[in-house]
C-alpha positions in Angstrom: -1.4 -22.3 20.2 -0.7 -19.5 22.5 0.3 -16.1 21.1 3.4 -14.4 22.6 2.4 -10.9 23.7 6.0 -9.5 23.7 7.0 -7.3 20.8 10.4 -8.0 19.4 12.5 -5.1 18.2 15.1 -4.8 15.5 18.1 -5.7 17.8 16.3 -8.9 19.0 15.4 -9.8 15.4 19.0 -9.4 14.3 19.9 -12.0 17.0 17.5 -14.5 15.5 18.2 -14.2 11.8 21.3 -13.4 9.7 19.9 -10.5 7.7 21.1 -6.9 8.3 20.1 -3.5 7.1 19.3 -2.6 4.3 18.1 -6.1 3.7 16.5 -6.6 7.1 13.0 -5.6 6.0 11.4 -5.9 9.5 11.5 -3.2 12.2 9.6 -5.1 14.9 7.4 -8.2 15.3 4.1 -7.4 17.0 2.4 -10.8 17.1 4.0 -14.2 17.2 2.3 -17.6 17.1 5.2 -20.1 17.5 5.9 -22.3 14.5 2.8 -20.9 12.8 3.0 -17.2 12.0 4.3 -13.8 12.9 3.1 -10.2 12.1 5.9 -7.7 11.4 6.1 -4.0 11.0 8.4 -2.1 8.6 8.9 1.6 8.7 8.8 2.7 5.1 10.2 6.2 5.7 13.5 4.6 6.8 13.6 2.7 3.5 12.8 5.5 1.0 16.5 6.2 0.1 17.2 2.5 -0.4 14.1 1.9 -2.5 14.9 5.0 -4.6 18.4 3.7 -5.3 17.1 0.2 -6.2 14.5 1.7 -8.6 17.2 3.7 -10.4 19.4 0.6 -10.8 16.5 -1.3 -12.3 15.8 1.3 -15.1 
């Protein structure tokens, strides 16, 4: 199968799936093999506050 070279950003991802921030845990897709796999990137610095709040709730 052929890989798609185009990167997909957050806005395009939101057009494909129903998830939204803070539950959209993908910032961009960098490699896509249709119907097989995809490699995504998540910027952890953007999620620090959300992760801190979740860890406080779970204590």
